[in-house]
C-alpha positions in Angstrom: 65.3 111.0 11.3 68.5 109.2 11.9 72.1 109.6 9.9 74.8 106.9 10.1 77.6 109.3 9.2 78.4 112.8 9.3 78.4 113.1 5.5 74.9 111.6 5.1 73.3 114.4 7.3 75.5 116.7 5.5 73.9 115.8 2.2 70.7 115.8 3.6 71.1 119.5 5.1 72.2 120.6 1.7 69.4 119.0 0.0 66.9 120.5 2.4 68.1 124.3 1.9 67.9 123.7 -1.9 64.3 122.4 -1.6 63.5 125.1 0.7 65.2 128.3 -0.2 62.6 130.4 1.9 64.1 128.9 4.7 66.4 131.4 6.7 69.9 131.0 7.8 70.9 132.5 11.1 73.5 135.6 10.8 76.9 134.9 12.1 77.8 136.9 14.8 81.3 138.7 13.8 82.7 139.7 17.0 81.2 139.2 20.6 82.4 141.5 23.3 82.3 139.5 26.6 83.5 140.7 30.2 85.8 138.2 31.5 88.0 137.5 34.7 91.5 138.3 34.0 92.6 134.8 35.6 90.2 133.1 33.1 91.7 135.0 30.1 95.2 133.8 31.2 94.0 130.2 31.5 93.3 130.4 27.8 96.4 132.0 27.0 98.0 129.0 28.6 95.7 126.4 27.0 94.1 125.6 30.1 90.3 126.5 29.3 88.8 125.0 26.3 85.5 126.6 27.0 83.6 129.7 27.9 79.9 130.0 29.4 77.2 132.6 29.6 73.8 132.0 30.9 70.8 131.6 28.9 69.1 134.8 29.7 67.4 137.1 27.5 70.6 139.5 27.3 72.3 136.7 25.6 69.2 135.4 23.7 69.1 138.8 22.0 72.8 138.6 21.0 73.0 135.1 20.0 69.8 133.5 18.7 68.5 134.5 15.3 64.7 135.7 15.4 63.8 135.2 11.9 64.8 131.5 12.3 63.3 131.1 15.7 60.0 132.4 14.1 60.4 130.0 11.1 61.0 127.1 13.5 57.8 127.8 15.5 55.6 128.3 12.3 56.9 124.8 11.1 57.2 123.1 14.5 55.5 119.9 13.3 57.8 119.6 10.2 60.8 117.0 11.5 63.1 118.3 8.4 62.5 122.1 9.7 63.4 121.0 13.4 66.3 119.0 12.0 68.3 121.2 10.0 67.1 124.8 11.0 69.4 126.2 13.6 68.7 129.6 15.0 72.2 129.9 17.0 74.2 132.6 15.5 77.5 131.2 15.0 80.3 133.5 16.7 83.6 134.2 14.9 85.7 136.1 17.0 85.3 137.0 20.7 86.8 139.9 22.4 87.6 139.2 26.1 88.2 142.4 28.4 87.6 143.7 31.9 85.3 146.4 33.1 87.5 149.1 31.9 89.6 147.7 28.9 92.9 148.0 30.5 93.7 144.5 28.8 91.8 142.5 26.2 92.2 138.9 24.5 90.9 138.1 21.1 90.3 134.7 20.1 88.5 132.7 17.4 85.7 130.8 18.3 85.6 127.3 16.7 82.1 126.5 17.9 79.3 127.9 19.8 76.1 126.3 21.0 74.0 125.6 24.3 73.6 122.5 26.4 71.1 121.9 29.2 72.3 120.6 32.9 71.4 116.9 32.0 73.7 113.7 32.4 73.9 113.4 28.3 75.0 117.1 28.0 77.6 117.4 30.8 78.9 113.8 29.9 79.5 115.2 26.6 81.6 118.5 27.9 83.7 116.0 29.8 84.4 113.6 27.3 85.0 115.9 24.5 86.5 119.1 26.2 87.3 117.5 29.7 85.2 120.3 31.2 84.1 119.7 34.7 82.8 123.1 35.4 79.1 122.3 35.6 79.4 118.6 37.1 78.7 120.4 40.9 75.5 121.7 39.1 74.4 118.4 37.8 74.7 116.8 41.3 72.5 119.4 42.8 69.9 119.1 40.3 70.1 115.3 40.2 69.5 115.3 44.3 66.8 117.6 44.1 65.0 116.0 41.5 64.3 119.2 39.6 63.2 118.2 35.9 63.3 121.7 34.4 66.9 122.4 33.8 68.6 125.2 33.0 70.1 125.8 29.3 73.9 127.5 29.1 75.4 129.0 26.0 79.3 127.5 25.3 81.8 128.9 23.3 84.8 126.7 22.2 88.2 128.8 22.3 90.2 128.6 19.3 93.4 130.1 18.2 94.6 133.5 20.0 94.5 136.3 17.8 95.6 139.2 19.6 96.1 140.5 23.4 97.8 143.0 25.7 98.0 140.4 28.2 101.6 138.8 29.6 100.8 136.0 31.9 104.1 136.1 33.4 105.1 139.6 33.9 102.3 141.0 36.4 102.0 140.2 39.9 98.9 140.8 42.1 98.7 143.8 44.3 99.8 142.8 48.0 96.3 144.3 49.2 94.5 141.5 47.3 92.0 139.5 49.0 89.5 138.7 46.8 89.2 138.5 42.9 86.3 140.3 41.5 84.3 139.2 38.8 86.2 141.4 36.1 89.5 140.4 36.9 90.5 143.1 39.5 91.4 142.9 43.2 88.9 143.6 45.8 90.8 146.3 48.3 88.4 145.9 51.0 86.6 143.0 52.5 83.0 143.7 53.7 82.2 143.0 57.3 79.1 141.1 58.1 78.1 139.9 61.6 78.1 136.1 62.3 74.8 135.3 64.0 72.3 132.5 64.5 70.9 133.6 60.7 74.4 133.8 59.5 76.6 131.4 61.3 78.9 130.9 58.4 79.5 134.7 58.1 78.4 134.8 54.5 78.6 138.2 52.5 74.8 138.2 51.9 73.4 140.6 49.4 69.7 141.6 50.4 67.3 142.1 47.0 63.6 142.8 47.4 61.9 141.1 44.3 58.0 140.8 43.0 56.1 137.8 44.4 56.0 135.9 41.0 60.0 136.2 40.7 60.1 135.5 44.5 58.2 132.2 44.1 60.2 131.2 40.7 63.3 131.4 43.0 62.1 129.6 45.8 61.0 126.6 43.5 64.1 126.5 41.5 62.3 127.6 38.4 64.7 130.4 37.8 68.4 129.7 38.2 69.6 133.2 37.2 68.9 136.6 38.8 69.8 139.5 36.8 70.0 143.5 38.3 70.8 146.5 36.4 73.4 148.8 37.8 72.3 152.3 38.1 73.8 155.4 40.3 71.0 154.8 42.5 72.4 151.2 43.4 75.8 151.6 42.4 77.2 151.3 45.9 75.8 148.0 46.5 77.9 146.4 43.8 80.9 148.6 43.8 83.4 149.9 46.1 83.2 153.8 46.0 85.5 156.4 46.7 84.1 159.4 49.3 82.8 161.4 45.9 81.0 158.3 44.9 83.0 157.3 42.0 84.0 153.8 41.7 87.4 153.1 43.3 89.7 151.5 40.6 92.9 149.8 40.6 94.8 149.7 37.6 91.8 151.1 35.7 89.4 148.1 36.8 86.5 149.0 38.8 86.4 147.3 42.0 83.1 144.9 42.6 82.1 143.8 46.0 82.1 140.1 46.4 79.2 138.6 48.0 78.4 134.6 48.7 74.5 134.6 48.9 71.5 136.7 48.3 68.6 137.3 50.6 65.4 137.6 48.6 62.6 139.6 50.2 59.0 139.7 49.4 57.0 141.3 52.2 57.3 139.3 55.2 59.1 136.3 53.2 62.8 135.6 52.7 64.9 132.9 51.0 68.7 133.2 50.9 70.5 131.1 48.5 74.2 130.9 47.7 75.7 132.5 44.5 77.5 130.1 42.3 78.8 132.5 39.9 78.6 136.4 38.9 79.0 138.0 35.6 78.9 141.8 34.6 77.4 142.5 31.1 77.9 145.7 29.6 75.7 146.6 27.0 76.8 147.5 23.6 74.9 148.2 20.1 75.1 146.6 16.7 78.4 148.0 15.9 80.1 147.0 19.7 80.1 150.5 20.8 79.2 150.6 24.7 75.8 152.7 25.2 75.9 155.6 27.5 73.0 155.9 29.6 71.1 159.0 31.1 68.7 157.8 34.2 67.6 161.1 35.3 66.5 163.6 32.7 66.7 166.5 35.4 70.5 165.4 36.2 73.5 165.3 34.1 74.2 161.3 34.9 75.5 159.6 32.2 76.9 156.1 32.7 77.8 152.7 31.0 74.4 150.9 30.9 75.2 147.1 32.5 73.8 144.7 34.6 75.1 141.9 37.1 73.9 138.3 36.5 74.1 136.2 39.3 73.7 132.4 38.7 71.8 130.9 42.2 73.0 127.8 44.2 71.8 125.9 46.9 69.4 127.1 49.6 71.2 128.5 52.6 
């Protein structure tokens, strides 16, 4: 089924839904909350960042894919018109960017949101349409490795700025800044890692023990993302903490520990790969209210439920 013009497609799209009133439409997302590094928010304000990305992970799938439409498509998968005209991606109207502690925010219109795969066709589209080269290196990696199964990625086209409390010209970084963390804060202490035969580059390596199935998926490059929930038990592995166990903050921003790579362990087997990107997600409900979570019933431990997502790179 091909169309020569957009008008032809639009007319066919309209007729399809007139003939199939039972076909569901994906519900819009009025406002999507996203954690972002401050430097990226400032790039949006300066008009330097046309797109924002999120991994095609279970968390974002639940927020951005309409299950009713997905079920309808699966039930009519052999119907070319259904596959052509039914879209299960929920359209985002506004994005609320902010850091971990909400000390700053940036609200923008979302002109378009969709998904792409790390393929030549899709990456060329990002390059030509938006002048975006964020995934050029990823494409080169998958092409050289000759990996057929490519990951999907959500993308958002940044539109008009609606509101913000950021002033990109007025604030300077603290003098103690050495790293910029994944939420836009400044790391105030540099982790020390011994340089040895197994770590000649002196990489900051996070060790994670995983199950056999997940370990094999990572080793075979079938899994491009690793997600870990942050809890009171493991918080010191991801945050810089004070002596009393609370998270160290600068200007109200929780300070994350920077890592260059992850060493995955399963039994006597290990596999180390670089971290291409890190993203912290704070869970919220359908009303965009953050969810406090109690891990232990016999202890009064309440914290904001969140997880960290690492995009995995080449083997070290």
